[in-house]
N, C-alpha and C positions, 0 to 999 in steps of 0.2 A: 180600562178593561171593564167590560160589563160584568157585574157580580153574578148574573144568572148564567154566565158561560165561563165557569172556572176551569183551569187546566186539570188534566187527569191527576188524581191523587189528592186534590184539595176538596173534592166533593164528598158528601156523605157525613162522616163522623166529625161533627163540630165539637164534641166533648173532648176530642184529642187536643184541639187548639186551646180550650179553656184550661186544660191541665198542665200546659207548659209553664215554666217558671216565670216567663215574662208576663203572662196574663195573671198568674197568681199574685205577683208583686203589685200589679195595678189594682187588683181587687183588694188586697190588704191595705194599700194606700187609701183607697176610697173609704174603707171601713174605719181607718184611723182618723180621717177627717170627720166622719160622722160621729165618732166617739168623743169629739171635742178636742182633739189634738190641735195645738195652735199651728197656724199656717205661717211658714217662714218665707220672707221675700215675696210679698204680693206684687203683682204687676200694677202699673199705674199709667194713665194716659194724660198728657197735658197738651192743650191746643195752643198754637202760636197766636199772636194777636190778630194776624190776618185771617186765620181760620175762625176765630171768635167773631170778627166783624162779618165774615161771610155768613156765619150762622145767624147773626142778628139780621142781616139783610134778607136771608131766606125766610125767617120768621115774619119779618115785616111784610114781605111780598105775599106770603101765604095768608095773612090776615087783612091785607088791603084789597078792597074790591077793585075789579078791573074798570077802567074808565069807559064810558059809553061814547065811542067814536063813530057810531053808525051814521050820524048826520054828516060828519066830515067826510067819511068814506063815500057816501052817496054823492056828495057835492063833487068830490074828486072824480068819481066814475063818470058823472054827467059831463064835467068839463073835458075829460079825456075823450069821451065818445063824440062830443061836439067839435073836438079839435081845438078848443080854446085854452087848453092847459099848456102853460109855458114853464120850462125848467129854468130855475134860477141857478145858472152854472157856478156863480161865485159862492152862493150859499151852500150848494152841494159840495163844492171843493172844501169849503171851510168845515163842514160837518164831517167829511171823510178824514180830514187832517186831525180834527179834534178826537175822532174815534180812534185813530191810530195812536195818538198821544196817550189816550186813556189806556189802551192795550199795553203800551210800553211801560207805563207806570205800574201796571199790575205785575209785570214780569221782573220788577226790581226787588 
């Protein structure tokens, strides 16, 4: 629901909401934290080894410069346009199979 289109009865007096007990309790809780009251039961996050490895891979990829494949791409374009490019079906099948095995190991 858009906050600029509130139902009738909820528009206008925002002081009324602030004076309800629920909102007073939240405000008092915030004041208590600011006054140095110790926080009980802090939340924590722990990453699985897989998530840690993914984070490391992301950092490595972010800092590694992209290879310059422009010469190879131009050579491939030229051979395709000339009709001399031949697909190595055995190599393609092996790459597809390896890719599927890699995906399977990620889901384990």
